[in-house]
NUTI-766935 format. One line per field, with one value per atom (N, C-alpha, C): x, y, z; residue number from 1. Coordinates in nm, 3 decimals, always signed. Layout:
<recs>
u	(X, ...)
v	(Y, ...)
w	(Z, ...)
num	(NUM, ...)
</recs>
This chain:
<recs>
u	(+12.784, +12.608, +12.639, +12.758, +12.745, +12.781, +12.890, +12.854, +12.759, +12.673, +12.553, +12.442, +12.440, +12.335, +12.402, +12.534, +12.602, +12.548, +12.565, +12.525, +12.339, +12.296, +12.152, +12.135, +12.180, +12.206, +12.240, +12.339, +12.390, +12.337, +12.207, +12.158, +12.018, +11.972, +11.897, +11.898, +12.025, +11.990, +12.058, +12.092, +12.086, +11.932, +11.872, +11.722, +11.635, +11.667, +11.610, +11.676, +11.794, +11.857, +11.796, +11.770, +11.717, +11.638, +11.483, +11.331, +11.335, +11.415, +11.422, +11.463, +11.589, +11.627, +11.463, +11.386, +11.282, +11.187, +11.169, +11.015, +11.129, +11.175, +11.213, +11.275, +11.292, +11.262, +11.153, +11.023, +10.882, +10.840, +10.866, +10.832, +10.866, +11.014, +11.066, +11.022, +10.927, +10.851, +10.777, +10.676, +10.523, +10.525, +10.637, +10.677, +10.740, +10.800, +10.856, +10.710, +10.653, +10.515, +10.340, +10.402, +10.317, +10.322, +10.437, +10.528, +10.511, +10.530, +10.503, +10.388, +10.272, +10.155, +10.077, +10.103, +10.108, +10.163, +10.281, +10.341, +10.243, +10.213, +10.182, +10.049, +9.951, +9.814, +9.824, +9.920, +9.963, +9.984, +10.032, +10.107, +9.966, +9.912, +9.774, +9.617, +9.668, +9.563, +9.636, +9.733, +9.807, +9.818, +9.823, +9.805, +9.646, +9.624, +9.414, +9.351, +9.430, +9.349, +9.390, +9.528, +9.561, +9.506, +9.390, +9.316, +9.199, +9.126, +9.006, +8.923, +8.971, +8.888, +8.911, +9.026, +8.978, +8.889, +8.851, +8.774, +8.640, +8.598, +8.464, +8.416, +8.525, +8.454, +8.397, +8.488, +8.461, +8.362, +8.323, +8.222, +8.108, +8.088, +7.968, +7.951, +8.065, +8.010, +7.911, +8.063, +7.987, +7.818, +7.782, +7.617, +7.562, +7.611, +7.444, +7.483, +7.581, +7.644, +7.540, +7.543, +7.493, +7.338, +7.298, +7.118, +7.069, +7.134, +7.123, +7.118, +7.216, +7.230, +7.149, +7.056, +6.932, +6.846, +6.839, +6.674, +6.747, +6.850, +6.909, +6.860, +6.891, +6.888, +6.744, +6.657, +6.482, +6.472, +6.487, +6.439, +6.521, +6.574, +6.646, +6.535, +6.536, +6.402, +6.285, +6.190, +6.095, +6.110, +6.203, +6.196, +6.191, +6.326, +6.335, +6.178, +6.070, +5.945, +5.875, +5.890, +5.760, +5.779, +5.919, +5.914, +5.899, +5.947, +5.861, +5.762, +5.704, +5.531, +5.476, +5.538, +5.490, +5.536, +5.654, +5.702, +5.669, +5.695, +5.674, +5.567, +5.495, +5.374, +5.353, +5.416, +5.340, +5.412, +5.513, +5.550, +5.603, +5.550, +5.599, +5.744, +5.805, +5.936, +5.991, +5.986, +5.954, +6.131, +6.228, +6.366, +6.361, +6.298, +6.358, +6.409, +6.556, +6.668, +6.765, +6.899, +7.024, +7.017, +6.962, +6.948, +6.889, +6.744, +6.657, +6.732, +6.770, +6.804, +6.906, +7.014, +7.170, +7.051, +7.006, +6.886, +6.835, +6.782, +6.710, +6.847, +6.949, +7.068, +7.123, +7.179, +7.207, +7.193, +7.015, +6.935, +6.945, +6.916, +6.897, +7.035, +7.180, +7.261, +7.264, +7.265, +7.259, +7.237, +7.072, +7.021, +7.029, +7.130, +7.101, +7.315, +7.439, +7.536, +7.527, +7.422, +7.381, +7.366, +7.292, +7.263, +7.382, +7.483, +7.559, +7.683, +7.663, +7.783, +7.734, +7.603, +7.546, +7.567, +7.564, +7.564, +7.728, +7.809, +7.954, +8.002, +7.955, +8.014, +7.968, +7.822, +7.785, +7.827, +7.859, +7.865, +8.052, +8.105, +8.263, +8.327, +8.268, +8.334, +8.426, +8.572, +8.633, +8.563, +8.494, +8.502, +8.377, +8.314, +8.180, +8.211, +8.235, +8.338, +8.398, +8.536, +8.553, +8.459, +8.358, +8.258, +8.192, +8.175, +8.098, +8.167, +8.320, +8.416, +8.429, +8.370, +8.393, +8.271, +8.136, +8.050, +8.018, +8.106, +8.136, +8.167, +8.247, +8.335, +8.306, +8.222, +8.160, +8.054, +7.988, +7.869, +7.946, +8.062, +8.139, +8.161, +8.202, +8.204, +8.131, +7.971, +7.805, +7.848, +7.826, +7.795, +7.872, +8.072, +8.099, +8.042, +8.061, +7.925, +7.873, +7.736, +7.637, +7.645, +7.766, +7.822, +7.845, +7.955, +7.991, +7.881, +7.796, +7.676, +7.598, +7.542, +7.511, +7.541, +7.688, +7.715, +7.852, +7.868, +8.002, +7.939, +7.876, +7.863, +7.711, +7.598, +7.536, +7.499, +7.540, +7.503, +7.386, +7.429, +7.384, +7.234, +7.211, +7.074, +7.012, +7.072, +7.040, +6.976, +7.075, +7.007, +6.875, +6.880, +6.732, +6.642, +6.666, +6.554, +6.508, +6.602, +6.505, +6.489, +6.516, +6.402, +6.287, +6.287, +6.155, +6.061, +6.107, +6.082, +6.021, +6.064, +6.019, +5.906, +5.859, +5.766, +5.670, +5.643, +5.543, +5.491, +5.345, +5.213, +5.282, +5.195, +5.263, +5.209, +5.123, +4.980, +5.073, +5.101, +5.200, +5.319, +5.393, +5.518, +5.512, +5.349, +5.324, +5.317, +5.187, +5.167, +5.283, +5.400, +5.490, +5.592, +5.599, +5.636, +5.596, +5.455, +5.371, +5.413, +5.389, +5.428, +5.538, +5.610, +5.798, +5.819, +5.784, +5.814, +5.922, +5.952, +6.056, +6.041, +6.126, +6.045, +6.154, +6.066, +6.174, +6.247, +6.327, +6.428, +6.499, +6.622, +6.738, +6.744, +6.558, +6.547, +6.489, +6.418, +6.330, +6.421, +6.527, +6.601, +6.633, +6.696, +6.692, +6.544, +6.448, +6.343, +6.319, +6.358, +6.316, +6.434, +6.569, +6.604, +6.609, +6.565, +6.562, +6.421, +6.323, +6.190, +6.282, +6.342, +6.423, +6.498, +6.600, +6.696, +6.676, +6.585, +6.545, +6.549, +6.490, +6.552, +6.648, +6.694, +6.831, +6.910, +6.921, +6.987, +6.949, +6.802, +6.866, +6.889, +6.876, +6.930, +7.078, +7.126, +7.258, +7.314, +7.267, +7.302, +7.277, +7.179, +7.148, +7.282, +7.300, +7.410, +7.589, +7.555, +7.706, +7.709, +7.655, +7.636, +7.689, +7.552, +7.605, +7.712, +7.848, +7.941, +8.023, +8.031, +8.132, +8.094, +7.968, +7.935, +7.964, +7.987, +8.039, +8.188, +8.247, +8.348, +8.450, +8.398, +8.395, +8.399, +8.295, +8.279, +8.379, +8.404, +8.507, +8.643, +8.648, +8.805, +8.786, +8.650, +8.663, +8.629, +8.571, +8.577, +8.718, +8.786, +8.925, +9.027, +8.996, +9.067, +9.017, +8.872, +8.801, +8.899, +8.850, +8.889, +9.095, +9.133, +9.267, +9.323, +9.209, +9.236, +9.122, +9.218, +9.107, +9.240, +9.191, +9.289, +9.276, +9.358, +9.344, +9.252, +9.131, +9.028, +8.963, +9.034, +8.939, +8.813, +8.825, +8.743, +8.791, +8.793, +8.830, +8.808, +8.905, +8.943, +8.840, +8.703, +8.646, +8.579, +8.698, +8.580, +8.458, +8.528, +8.463, +8.386, +8.324, +8.244, +8.102)
v	(+2.487, +2.474, +2.326, +2.331, +2.115, +2.044, +2.098, +1.990, +1.963, +2.087, +2.032, +1.951, +1.955, +1.914, +1.748, +1.736, +1.593, +1.574, +1.586, +1.551, +1.466, +1.571, +1.548, +1.443, +1.419, +1.315, +1.244, +1.179, +1.100, +1.018, +1.106, +1.057, +0.998, +1.082, +1.014, +0.905, +0.865, +0.718, +0.609, +0.703, +0.555, +0.502, +0.619, +0.622, +0.515, +0.543, +0.456, +0.310, +0.312, +0.140, +0.130, +0.139, +0.095, +0.049, +0.158, +0.139, +0.007, +0.033, -0.085, -0.204, -0.250, -0.378, -0.412, -0.357, -0.379, -0.377, -0.313, -0.382, -0.481, -0.528, -0.657, -0.806, -0.750, -0.790, -0.849, -0.776, -0.779, -0.890, -0.856, -0.920, -1.076, -1.118, -1.212, -1.314, -1.219, -1.350, -1.312, -1.228, -1.298, -1.408, -1.464, -1.535, -1.683, -1.663, -1.765, -1.784, -1.746, -1.727, -1.828, -1.747, -1.824, -1.974, -1.996, -2.089, -2.212, -2.144, -2.258, -2.278, -2.216, -2.241, -2.315, -2.309, -2.464, -2.518, -2.543, -2.674, -2.737, -2.665, -2.702, -2.805, -2.713, -2.770, -2.912, -2.850, -3.035, -3.151, -3.093, -3.181, -3.280, -3.156, -3.192, -3.270, -3.224, -3.301, -3.412, -3.442, -3.592, -3.722, -3.631, -3.724, -3.788, -3.692, -3.748, -3.830, -3.765, -3.812, -3.936, -4.043, -4.147, -4.233, -4.135, -4.260, -4.225, -4.132, -4.124, -4.279, -4.290, -4.453, -4.551, -4.564, -4.689, -4.565, -4.487, -4.466, -4.414, -4.381, -4.423, -4.547, -4.600, -4.710, -4.797, -4.767, -4.816, -4.740, -4.616, -4.526, -4.610, -4.603, -4.655, -4.793, -4.908, -5.031, -5.039, -4.968, -4.899, -4.919, -4.757, -4.732, -4.882, -4.934, -5.044, -5.128, -5.212, -5.287, -5.336, -5.230, -5.140, -5.111, -5.076, -5.053, -5.242, -5.313, -5.482, -5.526, -5.521, -5.538, -5.506, -5.387, -5.369, -5.412, -5.470, -5.540, -5.648, -5.724, -5.868, -5.842, -5.753, -5.785, -5.756, -5.679, -5.734, -5.832, -5.828, -6.043, -6.106, -6.091, -6.168, -6.168, -6.064, -6.068, -6.113, -6.061, -6.140, -6.257, -6.312, -6.477, -6.544, -6.503, -6.532, -6.529, -6.398, -6.412, -6.469, -6.509, -6.601, -6.729, -6.791, -6.917, -6.929, -6.828, -6.845, -6.876, -6.780, -6.780, -6.887, -6.973, -7.063, -7.201, -7.180, -7.338, -7.429, -7.561, -7.692, -7.753, -7.865, -7.910, -7.990, -8.037, -8.145, -8.071, -8.038, -7.945, -7.836, -7.708, -7.572, -7.511, -7.571, -7.511, -7.385, -7.270, -7.131, -7.105, -7.156, -7.129, -6.967, -6.935, -6.829, -6.800, -6.903, -6.869, -6.810, -6.889, -6.782, -6.824, -6.905, -6.893, -6.789, -6.750, -6.687, -6.463, -6.527, -6.376, -6.318, -6.465, -6.384, -6.366, -6.404, -6.389, -6.234, -6.194, -6.051, -5.964, -5.980, -5.921, -5.896, -5.997, -5.965, -5.935, -5.940, -5.839, -5.711, -5.675, -5.530, -5.464, -5.508, -5.435, -5.440, -5.541, -5.539, -5.411, -5.368, -5.281, -5.144, -5.128, -5.039, -4.987, -5.042, -5.067, -4.999, -5.064, -5.052, -4.883, -4.864, -4.699, -4.669, -4.644, -4.572, -4.538, -4.692, -4.701, -4.628, -4.626, -4.554, -4.394, -4.359, -4.223, -4.178, -4.307, -4.217, -4.231, -4.307, -4.308, -4.213, -4.150, -4.028, -3.924, -3.880, -3.799, -3.794, -3.851, -3.859, -3.834, -3.891, -3.863, -3.966, -3.964, -3.997, -4.047, -3.940, -4.026, -4.130, -4.065, -4.137, -4.293, -4.324, -4.436, -4.515, -4.475, -4.515, -4.576, -4.523, -4.560, -4.726, -4.693, -4.760, -4.913, -4.889, -5.028, -5.062, -5.003, -5.062, -5.130, -5.079, -5.170, -5.278, -5.261, -5.380, -5.498, -5.465, -5.537, -5.594, -5.514, -5.642, -5.710, -5.670, -5.787, -5.890, -5.874, -5.992, -6.095, -6.016, -6.105, -6.217, -6.095, -6.167, -6.247, -6.277, -6.348, -6.494, -6.411, -6.543, -6.662, -6.573, -6.674, -6.744, -6.680, -6.730, -6.889, -6.810, -6.985, -7.070, -7.085, -7.176, -7.203, -7.147, -7.195, -7.300, -7.238, -7.297, -7.486, -7.416, -7.566, -7.662, -7.557, -7.605, -7.728, -7.623, -7.690, -7.607, -7.728, -7.750, -7.772, -7.726, -7.729, -7.607, -7.480, -7.395, -7.440, -7.483, -7.552, -7.677, -7.678, -7.889, -7.753, -7.740, -7.646, -7.584, -7.481, -7.435, -7.540, -7.573, -7.717, -7.836, -7.848, -7.897, -7.814, -7.693, -7.588, -7.611, -7.560, -7.576, -7.728, -7.822, -7.964, -7.963, -7.869, -7.868, -7.844, -7.718, -7.626, -7.673, -7.803, -7.814, -7.912, -7.878, -7.971, -8.128, -8.242, -8.356, -8.426, -8.366, -8.395, -8.366, -8.301, -8.255, -8.321, -8.369, -8.470, -8.582, -8.622, -8.746, -8.788, -8.710, -8.666, -8.722, -8.616, -8.624, -8.749, -8.778, -8.950, -9.057, -9.052, -9.126, -9.132, -8.986, -8.972, -9.037, -9.050, -8.987, -9.138, -9.216, -9.335, -9.345, -9.215, -9.216, -9.190, -9.158, -9.148, -9.064, -8.951, -8.854, -8.805, -8.607, -8.539, -8.601, -8.719, -8.742, -8.837, -8.944, -9.008, -8.946, -8.792, -8.742, -8.695, -8.635, -8.494, -8.504, -8.656, -8.618, -8.562, -8.648, -8.574, -8.463, -8.403, -8.226, -8.231, -8.236, -8.165, -8.161, -8.319, -8.281, -8.245, -8.224, -8.095, -8.000, -7.900, -7.772, -7.723, -7.853, -7.863, -7.754, -7.773, -7.680, -7.500, -7.512, -7.342, -7.312, -7.400, -7.435, -7.394, -7.428, -7.429, -7.289, -7.267, -7.093, -6.988, -6.966, -6.866, -6.876, -7.034, -7.037, -6.984, -7.010, -6.970, -6.843, -6.759, -6.649, -6.545, -6.625, -6.593, -6.583, -6.665, -6.729, -6.563, -6.584, -6.507, -6.351, -6.278, -6.113, -6.159, -6.261, -6.262, -6.226, -6.292, -6.302, -6.157, -6.157, -5.938, -5.861, -5.899, -5.771, -5.711, -5.869, -5.916, -5.821, -5.824, -5.756, -5.608, -5.511, -5.430, -5.357, -5.444, -5.394, -5.352, -5.413, -5.440, -5.315, -5.294, -5.151, -5.024, -5.028, -4.937, -4.905, -4.972, -4.930, -4.884, -4.929, -4.881, -4.690, -4.734, -4.586, -4.464, -4.523, -4.448, -4.366, -4.493, -4.423, -4.342, -4.296, -4.218, -4.084, -4.032, -3.926, -3.762, -3.686, -3.597, -3.498, -3.359, -3.261, -3.276, -3.230, -3.171, -3.300, -3.398, -3.509, -3.549, -3.559, -3.660, -3.722, -3.828, -3.881, -3.840, -3.854, -3.796, -3.809, -3.789, -3.774, -3.680, -3.535, -3.396, -3.420, -3.482, -3.496, -3.598, -3.673, -3.773, -3.701)
w	(+3.103, +3.002, +2.976, +2.909, +2.872, +2.966, +3.082, +3.175, +3.229, +3.281, +3.278, +3.270, +3.132, +2.983, +3.012, +2.989, +3.008, +3.112, +3.240, +3.390, +3.364, +3.316, +3.293, +3.194, +3.100, +2.988, +3.075, +3.163, +3.190, +3.302, +3.399, +3.459, +3.443, +3.289, +3.254, +3.241, +3.156, +3.047, +3.214, +3.309, +3.413, +3.478, +3.469, +3.558, +3.426, +3.303, +3.177, +3.152, +3.264, +3.254, +3.345, +3.480, +3.554, +3.549, +3.551, +3.513, +3.384, +3.297, +3.146, +3.242, +3.327, +3.411, +3.523, +3.551, +3.631, +3.577, +3.403, +3.336, +3.330, +3.243, +3.239, +3.296, +3.444, +3.550, +3.542, +3.618, +3.643, +3.547, +3.350, +3.278, +3.209, +3.308, +3.340, +3.439, +3.561, +3.652, +3.643, +3.580, +3.483, +3.465, +3.316, +3.298, +3.335, +3.438, +3.494, +3.568, +3.674, +3.750, +3.617, +3.552, +3.413, +3.393, +3.424, +3.348, +3.417, +3.584, +3.633, +3.760, +3.711, +3.699, +3.625, +3.514, +3.368, +3.454, +3.444, +3.516, +3.563, +3.734, +3.822, +3.794, +3.746, +3.639, +3.580, +3.508, +3.404, +3.504, +3.626, +3.685, +3.793, +3.817, +3.901, +3.824, +3.709, +3.626, +3.531, +3.549, +3.474, +3.586, +3.719, +3.817, +3.837, +3.871, +3.873, +3.743, +3.650, +3.526, +3.545, +3.621, +3.641, +3.700, +3.830, +3.898, +3.874, +3.777, +3.728, +3.679, +3.641, +3.555, +3.617, +3.710, +3.776, +3.941, +3.987, +4.073, +4.036, +3.875, +3.831, +3.866, +3.780, +3.769, +3.911, +4.039, +4.146, +4.206, +4.227, +4.221, +4.177, +4.122, +3.973, +3.998, +4.072, +4.136, +4.262, +4.362, +4.474, +4.435, +4.379, +4.366, +4.318, +4.247, +4.165, +4.247, +4.295, +4.386, +4.473, +4.615, +4.712, +4.732, +4.581, +4.577, +4.578, +4.466, +4.473, +4.579, +4.718, +4.848, +4.911, +4.884, +5.023, +4.912, +4.827, +4.793, +4.840, +4.842, +4.902, +5.050, +5.112, +5.271, +5.282, +5.240, +5.215, +5.187, +5.097, +5.049, +5.167, +5.251, +5.361, +5.465, +5.476, +5.604, +5.563, +5.492, +5.453, +5.410, +5.358, +5.336, +5.442, +5.591, +5.724, +5.780, +5.759, +5.868, +5.781, +5.648, +5.560, +5.631, +5.679, +5.699, +5.830, +5.951, +6.110, +6.136, +5.980, +6.051, +5.939, +5.954, +5.840, +5.952, +5.964, +6.003, +5.970, +5.992, +5.934, +5.949, +5.899, +5.894, +6.016, +6.068, +6.169, +6.281, +6.327, +6.430, +6.411, +6.492, +6.456, +6.497, +6.443, +6.494, +6.426, +6.511, +6.434, +6.409, +6.517, +6.557, +6.556, +6.663, +6.732, +6.741, +6.786, +6.901, +6.758, +6.734, +6.684, +6.576, +6.506, +6.337, +6.293, +6.340, +6.301, +6.372, +6.473, +6.492, +6.377, +6.364, +6.278, +6.157, +6.120, +5.969, +5.968, +6.123, +6.096, +6.161, +6.158, +6.207, +6.084, +6.025, +5.850, +5.774, +5.778, +5.680, +5.670, +5.818, +5.874, +5.846, +5.843, +5.833, +5.679, +5.611, +5.474, +5.438, +5.472, +5.407, +5.505, +5.595, +5.648, +5.600, +5.599, +5.541, +5.379, +5.329, +5.183, +5.170, +5.234, +5.222, +5.282, +5.322, +5.386, +5.270, +5.233, +5.094, +4.981, +4.972, +4.785, +4.836, +4.994, +5.000, +5.008, +5.087, +5.074, +4.860, +4.844, +4.675, +4.584, +4.669, +4.551, +4.616, +4.768, +4.797, +4.755, +4.700, +4.702, +4.837, +4.955, +5.105, +5.140, +5.198, +5.240, +5.390, +5.467, +5.602, +5.631, +5.509, +5.518, +5.495, +5.372, +5.306, +5.403, +5.492, +5.603, +5.679, +5.750, +5.784, +5.703, +5.646, +5.518, +5.537, +5.509, +5.546, +5.685, +5.793, +5.943, +5.911, +5.917, +5.904, +5.780, +5.693, +5.619, +5.684, +5.786, +5.841, +5.926, +6.038, +6.104, +6.093, +5.933, +5.885, +5.821, +5.777, +5.781, +5.831, +5.966, +6.075, +6.140, +6.150, +6.212, +6.081, +5.896, +5.868, +5.835, +5.891, +5.915, +6.006, +6.104, +6.239, +6.213, +6.103, +6.080, +6.029, +5.906, +5.786, +5.849, +5.986, +6.032, +6.169, +6.161, +6.247, +6.165, +6.027, +5.957, +5.928, +5.898, +5.765, +5.869, +5.957, +6.022, +6.148, +6.232, +6.387, +6.379, +6.417, +6.458, +6.575, +6.689, +6.777, +6.867, +6.822, +6.854, +6.745, +6.681, +6.584, +6.710, +6.755, +6.778, +6.940, +7.026, +7.105, +7.110, +7.021, +6.974, +6.981, +6.862, +6.812, +6.950, +7.040, +7.181, +7.254, +7.234, +7.339, +7.265, +7.143, +7.099, +7.116, +7.117, +7.073, +7.261, +7.381, +7.488, +7.525, +7.420, +7.456, +7.397, +7.250, +7.240, +7.295, +7.341, +7.439, +7.378, +7.496, +7.474, +7.390, +7.351, +7.279, +7.078, +7.086, +6.930, +6.872, +7.025, +7.045, +7.003, +7.069, +7.046, +6.892, +6.869, +6.678, +6.604, +6.614, +6.546, +6.519, +6.684, +6.681, +6.610, +6.590, +6.515, +6.412, +6.345, +6.173, +6.126, +6.204, +6.170, +6.242, +6.323, +6.405, +6.437, +6.587, +6.633, +6.823, +6.893, +7.000, +7.095, +7.134, +7.198, +7.078, +7.166, +7.100, +7.022, +7.063, +7.032, +6.891, +6.946, +6.860, +6.690, +6.746, +6.646, +6.566, +6.606, +6.519, +6.397, +6.356, +6.196, +6.167, +6.187, +6.114, +6.128, +6.227, +6.292, +6.151, +6.136, +6.071, +5.925, +5.912, +5.752, +5.741, +5.805, +5.770, +5.744, +5.845, +5.837, +5.720, +5.690, +5.498, +5.448, +5.415, +5.296, +5.328, +5.453, +5.480, +5.556, +5.587, +5.673, +5.512, +5.401, +5.287, +5.213, +5.218, +5.160, +5.250, +5.359, +5.482, +5.452, +5.453, +5.459, +5.315, +5.203, +5.041, +5.059, +5.095, +5.060, +5.153, +5.281, +5.379, +5.322, +5.218, +5.192, +5.025, +4.934, +4.904, +4.868, +5.020, +5.089, +5.132, +5.177, +5.253, +5.105, +4.990, +4.895, +4.859, +4.825, +4.798, +4.869, +5.016, +5.093, +5.140, +5.056, +5.102, +4.945, +4.821, +4.716, +4.749, +4.797, +4.811, +4.923, +5.013, +5.125, +5.064, +4.999, +4.846, +4.760, +4.733, +4.669, +4.737, +4.841, +4.904, +4.974, +4.993, +5.052, +4.922, +4.813, +4.676, +4.671, +4.699, +4.685, +4.771, +4.919, +4.978, +5.017, +4.908, +4.877, +4.823, +4.714, +4.575, +4.586, +4.727, +4.780, +4.747, +4.800, +4.700, +4.886, +4.872, +5.014, +5.059, +4.988, +5.087, +5.158, +5.120, +5.242, +5.148, +4.987, +4.941, +4.836, +4.800, +4.712, +4.521, +4.465, +4.369, +4.222, +4.245, +4.142, +4.116, +4.118, +4.085, +3.885, +3.862, +3.685, +3.663, +3.798, +3.773, +3.777)
num	(1, 1, 1, 2, 2, 2, 3, 3, 3, 4, 4, 4, 5, 5, 5, 6, 6, 6, 7, 7, 7, 8, 8, 8, 9, 9, 9, 10, 10, 10, 11, 11, 11, 12, 12, 12, 13, 13, 13, 14, 14, 14, 15, 15, 15, 16, 16, 16, 17, 17, 17, 18, 18, 18, 19, 19, 19, 20, 20, 20, 21, 21, 21, 22, 22, 22, 23, 23, 23, 24, 24, 24, 25, 25, 25, 26, 26, 26, 27, 27, 27, 28, 28, 28, 29, 29, 29, 30, 30, 30, 31, 31, 31, 32, 32, 32, 33, 33, 33, 34, 34, 34, 35, 35, 35, 36, 36, 36, 37, 37, 37, 38, 38, 38, 39, 39, 39, 40, 40, 40, 41, 41, 41, 42, 42, 42, 43, 43, 43, 44, 44, 44, 45, 45, 45, 46, 46, 46, 47, 47, 47, 48, 48, 48, 49, 49, 49, 50, 50, 50, 51, 51, 51, 52, 52, 52, 53, 53, 53, 54, 54, 54, 55, 55, 55, 56, 56, 56, 57, 57, 57, 58, 58, 58, 59, 59, 59, 60, 60, 60, 61, 61, 61, 62, 62, 62, 63, 63, 63, 64, 64, 64, 65, 65, 65, 66, 66, 66, 67, 67, 67, 68, 68, 68, 69, 69, 69, 70, 70, 70, 71, 71, 71, 72, 72, 72, 73, 73, 73, 74, 74, 74, 75, 75, 75, 76, 76, 76, 77, 77, 77, 78, 78, 78, 79, 79, 79, 80, 80, 80, 81, 81, 81, 82, 82, 82, 83, 83, 83, 84, 84, 84, 85, 85, 85, 86, 86, 86, 87, 87, 87, 88, 88, 88, 89, 89, 89, 90, 90, 90, 91, 91, 91, 92, 92, 92, 93, 93, 93, 94, 94, 94, 95, 95, 95, 96, 96, 96, 97, 97, 97, 98, 98, 98, 99, 99, 99, 100, 100, 100, 101, 101, 101, 102, 102, 102, 103, 103, 103, 104, 104, 104, 105, 105, 105, 106, 106, 106, 107, 107, 107, 108, 108, 108, 109, 109, 109, 110, 110, 110, 111, 111, 111, 112, 112, 112, 113, 113, 113, 114, 114, 114, 115, 115, 115, 116, 116, 116, 117, 117, 117, 118, 118, 118, 119, 119, 119, 120, 120, 120, 121, 121, 121, 122, 122, 122, 123, 123, 123, 124, 124, 124, 125, 125, 125, 126, 126, 126, 127, 127, 127, 128, 128, 128, 129, 129, 129, 130, 130, 130, 131, 131, 131, 132, 132, 132, 133, 133, 133, 134, 134, 134, 135, 135, 135, 136, 136, 136, 137, 137, 137, 138, 138, 138, 139, 139, 139, 140, 140, 140, 141, 141, 141, 142, 142, 142, 143, 143, 143, 144, 144, 144, 145, 145, 145, 146, 146, 146, 147, 147, 147, 148, 148, 148, 149, 149, 149, 150, 150, 150, 151, 151, 151, 152, 152, 152, 153, 153, 153, 154, 154, 154, 155, 155, 155, 156, 156, 156, 157, 157, 157, 158, 158, 158, 159, 159, 159, 160, 160, 160, 161, 161, 161, 162, 162, 162, 163, 163, 163, 164, 164, 164, 165, 165, 165, 166, 166, 166, 167, 167, 167, 168, 168, 168, 169, 169, 169, 170, 170, 170, 171, 171, 171, 172, 172, 172, 173, 173, 173, 174, 174, 174, 175, 175, 175, 176, 176, 176, 177, 177, 177, 178, 178, 178, 179, 179, 179, 180, 180, 180, 181, 181, 181, 182, 182, 182, 183, 183, 183, 184, 184, 184, 185, 185, 185, 186, 186, 186, 187, 187, 187, 188, 188, 188, 189, 189, 189, 190, 190, 190, 191, 191, 191, 192, 192, 192, 193, 193, 193, 194, 194, 194, 195, 195, 195, 196, 196, 196, 197, 197, 197, 198, 198, 198, 199, 199, 199, 200, 200, 200, 201, 201, 201, 202, 202, 202, 203, 203, 203, 204, 204, 204, 205, 205, 205, 206, 206, 206, 207, 207, 207, 208, 208, 208, 209, 209, 209, 210, 210, 210, 211, 211, 211, 212, 212, 212, 213, 213, 213, 214, 214, 214, 215, 215, 215, 216, 216, 216, 217, 217, 217, 218, 218, 218, 219, 219, 219, 220, 220, 220, 221, 221, 221, 222, 222, 222, 223, 223, 223, 224, 224, 224, 225, 225, 225, 226, 226, 226, 227, 227, 227, 228, 228, 228, 229, 229, 229, 230, 230, 230, 231, 231, 231, 232, 232, 232, 233, 233, 233, 234, 234, 234, 235, 235, 235, 236, 236, 236, 237, 237, 237, 238, 238, 238, 239, 239, 239)
</recs>
C-alpha cells in the first residue's frame, strides 16, 4: 500500500510539474508576444511620425496651390479670349494661330491638372498623385515651348502675323500703312509687333508664372508620392 501511494504521489508531482511548466511557458510566450507587438507598433508610429510633418505640409500646400492655379488657368483662358475678340485698334490681328492656341491649351491643362492634384492630395492616393505628376510634366514641356516662342524665337509669331495680314482686305492694309507710314507686311511688321507687345507680354508673364508654380508643384508631388505606406497611399492617416 505504501508503495502504491508513493507511486501515485510521484505521478501527481510529475504531472503537476509538467502542467506548471506548460503554464509558465504559455505565460512567457504571451508576455513575449505582447512585448513584440508593442515594439512593432512603437517602431511603426516612430517611422510614420518622422514623415507626418512634411507630409501634412505637402498635402495642404498642394491643395491650396492647386486651387489657386485652377483660378489662374480660368483667368488665362478669359484673358486670351478677351484679347482675341477685341484685337488691335487699326487692323484686327486675332492671332488665332500658335500663340493663342498654346495659351488656350495651357489654360485648359492648368484647370484639369489642378483638379487632379486636389483630388490626389485630398484622397492621399499614390496612383492619382503619379498621374498628377505625369500631367504636370506634360504641362511644363508645353509651357516651356510657349515661353521659347514668345520670348526667344518669334518666327512662329511672325508667320502667324503675316498670314493674318494676307487675310486682311486691301482697304484695311492701306489704312494701316497710311496711319503707321509703312509699306507692306515687312515694312509694317515693327508697327504690328508693337501694337501686340502688351498682349504678348501679358500672356508671356502669366505663362512664366504658371511654369514656376507647376515646377514647385511637381517637386512637392514627387515628395508626397515617396511618403507612401504598404497599402499604396501616402502615410497621412492622421491628417
